[in-house]
N, C-alpha and C positions, 0 to 999 in steps of 0.2 A: 653378389656383389662383396669380395672381401672387403674391407676396412678397419681401420684401428676404432675399436669400443673406446667410447669417453671413460676416463678414467675419474670423471670429478664432472659436477655440473658447471656451469658460467656465473655461479653465483657465488660461490663457496671455499674460493681459493682467498688467501691474504698473504701478508708478509713471511706467515708460519712457514708458509709453501716454499719461501725461497731456494731455491736450487735442485726444486724437485723436476721430475719431466712427467709430464703430465700428457693426457688426450683429452681434449674439446669436441664436442660435438653439436651443431646449431644450424642458425640460419645467418647470413649476412645482414646486419641490420645498418651498418653504415660501412666505407673505404674510403681512407684517405690515403693517397698517393702527395709523400714530402720528399721531392726530388731523390725517387728513387726507393727512399724507405716509405714500405707501406705499411699503414694501420689499418688493423680488421676488427671490429666491433662484432662479439658473436655472442646472438641471443639464442637462451631456451628458455623454458617456464619458469626458471629459479634465478635468473639475473643474465647480466651483459659482462664480458671479459673483453679486452683487448688484446691484441693479436698482434704481432709484430715482422713482419719480412723484412729482414735486412739484405741493400741489394746486393752483396755478394754471393749471396746466395739462389746461382743463375739456374738450379734446376727447379725453383719450383716462384720465381720473381715474376715468370709471365704468367703462371698459371694464375696468380695473386691477382695480376694486373687484368686478369680477362673474368672477373668474380665481377656477379650482379648484385644490386640486393634482392635478400631472401634467397638467394643459391642457399642450399643445405651442405655444408662443408665438415671434415675434420679436419682437425689441427694437432699436431702432438711435438712438444717442443719444452723447453725449459721455463718456470719459474723463474721471473728476475725482479728487480726493482723499476719501477715506472719513475721514468725524470721528469716526468709532468704531474701529479697525482689528479686524479679526479673525487672530490670528495664528495661526489652527488653519488655516487657508487657505491655499495659497500666491498668490489672488487678491484677500487680504483688506485690503490697502492703499487698493485703488482697486473705483468704482461706477461703474456708467452710470449719467448722468443723463438718460432716457429723452425721446425728441423722437416714436418712433413707436412704436407699438405694433399689433401686430396678434394673431389668437387664428388659428392654423393648423388646428388640432382640440383641440376639447374631450373630458374623461375624465368617465365616470363615479366616483361615489366610490368608491375603492379600496376591498377585501377589507379591506386593511390598510395601515397607512403605511408609506410606503415611506423606510425613517428605515435611520443602520446600528442602532442600536439595536432592533431589529424587535422588536415582542413575536407573532407571529403563530407558530403550531406549523409546523414543516416541513411537516406534510404539506398545508396550505394554502397555504406558499410554491410546494410542487412544481405546485400544481395551476395556479396564477397566477406560473408562472415567470418571466412576459418581465416582470413588476415585479420581483419579487426581483431578476434579472440588473442591475435600475436602480440596486440598492444600490452603494457601492464597493468593497466589502470582495468585494460576489461578479464586480464587472468588475475588479477586480485579476488575480482570480485566473484569468481568463480570458486576461486581457494576459499574466499570468506565463508560462502556458502556450502563448500563441504567443512567445512572446520566447524558450522553451528550447525550441520546437516548431523555430522557426528554426536555433538554435543544433546544433541534432544533426545540423539538415541538411546545416549550414556547414563541420562537423567532419568528418560520414564522406565531404561529397564532397572535401577537402582530402585522404583518407587513401584517395583511390583506391577507394571503395565506389561500387559501382552498384546507383540504387533501382531495383526490380523489383517491379511489383504482381503479386501473388498472387490465386487463385480464391477468390472468397467462397463460392460455391458446388463445393463439393467433396463426395467420395466421404466417407460415413460409418461411421468409426474407431473403435468404438466401448468403446475404453480409458480409463482414468482417470475425468474428470466425463461427464457425460451430452452427447449433441451436440443442440443444435435443429437439426430436420430441415425440409425444405422439398418438397413433394409436386412430385411433377414430373407437369403435365397432358401432354407428348408421350408419356412414360412412363410411363403407369400404372402404380398397384401400388410405383413406385419413387420411393428421397425420393434426393436432396441432402442436403448436410449443410452448416453452418455453420462455416466452422473455429474448431477449439479453439486451435488458432496454426499457421501457416506452415510447423508444423515439416518435411514431407512436401517439400511443394515448395521450400524454400531448399534441402535436400539434393540434391534432383534440379538446380537452378541451381549446386551445385558439379561433380556429375556433369558438366554440358552444359559444363564450364570457365570462368564465372562462378568469378573466385576470392575477387570481395568483394563481399557482397550485404547492402545494408540496406533495412529495410523501417518509418516509423511505421505500422502497420496496427491493422485493429479485430480486435478475438478474440470469441468466443462462447462460453459455455460455463453450460449448465443446471445450476446446483447454489445448494445454499443459500447466499443472502448474510447481509453484513457489513457495518460500517462500510467495510470497504475491499475490498470486490468488489460486482461490477455485472455482470447477465448479458452483457452485453456492454461490453468497456474497450478500452484501448489500451496495445499495447505498441513498445517499440524494438526490431528483430528485427533479431538480427546472425548473418551466418557468415561463414565463412573457408574457404581451403583450404590445405594444407602448412603448419598452424598444429599448435603443442603449446599448453598450457595457461596458461603464460605468454607466449604471445603475447595471448592474450586476455583477460589480466588485462589487460596492458600497457595494449592501445588504451582495454579499459575505465573504468581506472583515471585515461587524462588527459582521458576526454568529461566524467566527471567532475568532475575539477579543475577543467575551463574553467567548467562549469555554476554551481561552490561558488564558484568565485569571482570571474565573473561574477555571478551575481544575489545571493549573501549576502556580497561580499568578504570570503572565508575562503580560507584558503590549507589545502586539505588535504595529507598527506604524499605524498613521491614516491611506494613502494610501498604500498598498501593491507595490512597484519599476516594472515595464513594460521594456519588453524585447524583438524585434521581434526574430522569429524565425530564420529568417537569422542572426542575429548579436548572437545569442546561437550557432548556427552549427557555424558558424567563429570562435568563440574565445574561444569557451568551450566543439565544438565538441558534440555534444548532445542535445537535447532539454526539458532535464531537468538539468537543471543545478543547482547544489551545491554551493549557495553561501556564503558558512561557510569558502568557501576559493574564492572569487570571486576575488580577484587581484593578486593568484595567477597563476604560469606556464599560464597565457594566451598564446592561440594559435597564432603564429607571420606566416606569411604566408610572405616567404624570396624566392620567384619564382623569382618577379623583379631581387631582390639584385645579385643571382647568375645566371641568365641569360647571363652575358657574359662568365662564365668557359666552359672550353672544359671537366670537365667530365661528361665523356658518360651516368652516370646514370641519372643525372639530365638534360643532351639535351635531351633524350630519352624521360625523363621525361613532359617537358617543348613543345616539341613537337609534344604531342601527347595527349595535352589539359588537363595533371594532374597537380598536383602543389607538392610543395615540401617547409613544414612546421616542425615548432617545437614551443618549450615550452624551459622554463629555469626556475632552483630551484630558484635560489634568496633566499630568508629568511624567514623564517614561519612569521605570523603575529605578534609572540610576539620578533623578532629580530633576533631569533636564525640561527643559518646558518643550511641549508640541506645539511646534505654533504654524497656527492655520492661516494662510494668506489667503485675500480676497479669489486670487485666480485659482489656489488648492483646494476652497470652497467650492467654486463655481464648476471644478472638475465633480467633485463628488456629489454636485446637488446633477449633471451630466449622469454620471453613476448609478444613481437612485431612477434617475428618469428609465433608464437601461434595463433597471430590475421592476418598472412597468408601474411606479410611483409620478405622483403631476410633478413633483418637486421636493424639496427638501427643505424643510424649515430650520436657520441657523439662528444663535445667537452669541454673542462674543458676551464674557465678564470684564467689564472695567476695573483699571486696580482701583476705582472708589466703591467696588463691588456692585456697581449698577450691570443691570442690562443694555443691552445694543441689541438693535433687529428689529426688521421691518414688518415683525410681527406684532409685538408690540401695543404696538397702534387698534388692535384688533382686539386685547386681551384685558379684561377691567383689572385693578390694583391685585384686590384676592385672586384674582389668577396666577398673575407675575410674582408674587410672594411666595404662594403656592408653590410653581414650577422652580423657581430658585432655590427653595427650600427640600422640594424635591430632589433635586441632583447637590446641594450642600456646596452650591455657586460659589467658586474662588477665585479671586484675580486673574486673569489670564486663562482661565478655564475656555474652552470654547464645546458647543450646545448642539449637538445633529437630532431633529428631529423627524419620525416618519408619522402618518397616522393613514388607519385603512384597518383592512381585515386584520384579525389578531396574526395569526399563523403567517400572513404577508409580510405583516410591522416586524415582527422578532426575528423572519428569516431574511430581509433585507436590513435591520440592524446589524445582526449577525456579518452578514457579506461587509456590512461597511466599518467594521470595526478589525474586520481584517484585514481589507485593505489599505485600510491607516495603519494597521499597522509593519503590512510588510513596507509602506511605502517610507514609513519613518524607521526603517529597520530593528524595529522592537522585539520581533522572534530570536533569540538569542538562542543559536544555532547550538552552545556549549551546553542547554540545560535539556534535562530528560524530566520531560512530565508525563507521568503515568496519569490516569483517571479511571476508574470505573464509571461507567452509567450504567442505573439499575431505573428498574419498575418503568420499563416502557410499554406503551400501551400494547393489549393484547390483538387486538384488530386497528386496521384506521379503512375508511370509507373510497373507493373511487369512485368517484362522479360518473366520469365515462363509461366505468360500466355496470354503474348502477348498484353496487353490489359493496359488501364488506371485503377484504382481501385480511390474511395475516399478515403483522407489525413485522415478524421475521422470520417464523416457518410456521403451517398448522399444528405442528408439535408441541408447542410450546406451554405449557401450561400456567392456568392463570394463578392469581396468587387467592390464599384462602379466604379473605374476606370477600374475592369476588367473585368467587364462583356461582353462588346462587342467580348470577345476573347473566349466566350463560341462560337461562331460560327466558328471557326477559326479551321482549320484542320489538322495546323504545329504541332508538337510534343513539339517542346520551348516554343511557342508562350501557349499551356495551360499547360504544366509546370509551365511558370511563373506566372499562376493567383492564386490572392493569397484570404483569405478566410475570412470572420468577425466568426474568429474561436480562440480560446483560451484556454491555460493548468492553471492549478492552479500548479506549484511549490514549495514542499515544503522539503528543505536541501535535496533536490537530488531526491525527491520522487512526483512524480503526481500523484497529491491531487484529480483530478478534471481536469471537461472538460468540453466544452461547446462551443457555438456561438448563434450568432444570422442567422437566420435559414433564408429559401426561404419562401415565402407566396404563391407565384403566378407560375400557372401549368404550364406557358412555361416554365419556366424560370427551373421551376423544369423536364421537360420534357428536357432541353437542358442538364443537368446536365446530367442525362439515358442517351441520346444520347453517349455522350462522354464515360461515362464506358462500354458501348457496348448493352446498354438494348434495343430494336428495342420498338417502341410505341405500339404493341400489348404487350410485355413480362413487358412493364411498367407496361402497363394496368391489367394485370394479378398479379403481384405482388405486386402494390402499389396503384390500380384503387381509392378505397376507398380514401385513402388525396388527389391524385391527383383531385377528383368528390369533395371533401371538400372545396379545397382551389378557386374551379369554385362560391362560394357561399358568399364571403365577409370575405377574412380570416385575419385578422390583424397582421400587421409586428410583428414579437416576436421571441423572447431568452431564452436561461436557458442556466441551466448547471447542472453537475450532479458530486457528491462528494465520492468520495468510502467511504465509511464510515466504515470498517472490518480496513483499509487501514490507519483511523485516529484515532482512538482507540487504535492501536497497538502502532504510533508511540508515540499518547500520556501516553503510560505504559510502554514504552522503551523497546518494545520486537522489533525482527525482524520479525518475522512472524505473521500472523495473523491468523495462526491455534492457537495459544495460548489466544486469545480475543472471540472465537468463539465458543458455548457452545458444540458444536458437529459438526466438523470439517471433513474434506475430507481429505484422505494420497492426496502426490502427483501424484499415478498413481488414486485417484479417486475414491477410496473406502471407507466403513466406518466400519474399523474392530471392532466396538462395535456390530451391527448386522446384519454385513458381508452383505451386500448392495455394488452394483449391485447384483441379486440375480437370478438364474432361477426361472421361471414358468412355472405350468403346462400346459399342450397341451392345456385343456379343455381353457385356456385365452386367448392360440394361435389362437384357432378354434372362438372363437368367435370376433376376431379380425379384422381376415381372414388372420392372418401372416402364413409365414413359415420359419422357421431358417434355412439358407444357412452353410452346415458346410464347416469347415475349412476356 
């Protein structure tokens, strides 16, 4: 088909182009017929330009009148001053007086109107993703993704990193999330796995002498989904030899400083704050604290303050090794008072019950400094004074207290703290708070499986002062082992995770034994990397950052589906091409697979 090829995009013309003859190609975004004069908004990924067809142009007026939304057209004409400027778009001061008009392709009536304030639900938009992506918001997300993608490549190239593609078909090592399995036709009864991360490969690259590796790679995890998860996702994967934790932090901070400056014109601090895992859990109840409310509602353990009380609930908790702890509301960072009414307080009590607590103790600090609460009748004077002092209670403060198992209480208060912050709009989106969380436990105990598992992954090295405990049989000693492990948290979201790795076979074998792998099982699953460590593996460490999550945060959206071109739903399905889908029996026969019914 012969047609007039565009001379300009729909987002670049302005008053400097008045008088020029141009050709625009694009989609009909909107059409308006004002008494014979037809105005059409033509859209492409660069923007929107209005074209005008005068009623005296009998040769093209009928064609213009027949156009529907999302028709693909070519319009040739002269750039003129617009009589009624539109200040909401860059091209709003001009329009094109059309001389030639061509229909390059027609469109059926779309299942939803392609507009910024789209009315369709997400499932319908995912089913017709190619239409949804025509919206500026969606297109901007992909363009931002591309921009940061190029920045990441350039940044690591400048720092002498080598980009290496690692295999997509790899060995299944079922630790952590479930693998996606790929059956082999050639090796019947055997399976590849899609990589949950390139962890083992990047460590072997360090053994190979490639001291600086980076890859923007696809990873796959068969896990329950939510807004910030996808079965396939993208991460910035980094590994370096002969480095310490500080080296990893330094280069990572420089990357984020560059991105935040270029994208948001925001200057991040030269060094990000650091916080140990134990401190984060004790004070914020979560290992990804939102430091936009850093000094508000810090968790306070009042077990010692009330231990002399005869209150049976508290006594039972303390005697069973649990804790009593709470948070006080105080004032917001702008100085305004956080007013907790009886109705709001009752709501938080119900929230605590949903978290598995029997209730929530609440106290109000009166203007004279005295405490007001239904639990005071169960506390002696010493406990009341100790409680007040522990919270540094001030007039107008409101205190919320939970009791029980330590980890449960800290987690509950952490969630309650965030809920209050959300309810009172204390989470300022103009703030950009990064923090490194360090010194994670090396293991945690899975009660259901009755065994230890790696807190992050099984290749994380213990801190030097804990290495001797790898030979221990005592559960508490093993749980006390701290790792050379770290997470990067941004505004309460985990943005990346990494560690200094184990680089010798014996230490690695000890870790495998603690998680319940015999030497034979370890050799079967990880023999290749254990063997590699025997041939001069250097000290090494790295980090991986969630690329999708980073782009979502930069663009201000809650869901990573908004910044992925073709995402899956929360049930891991693609509504556009209907996958996963059945396959024919011949394909299964070739693979030696028979489906089990039910």
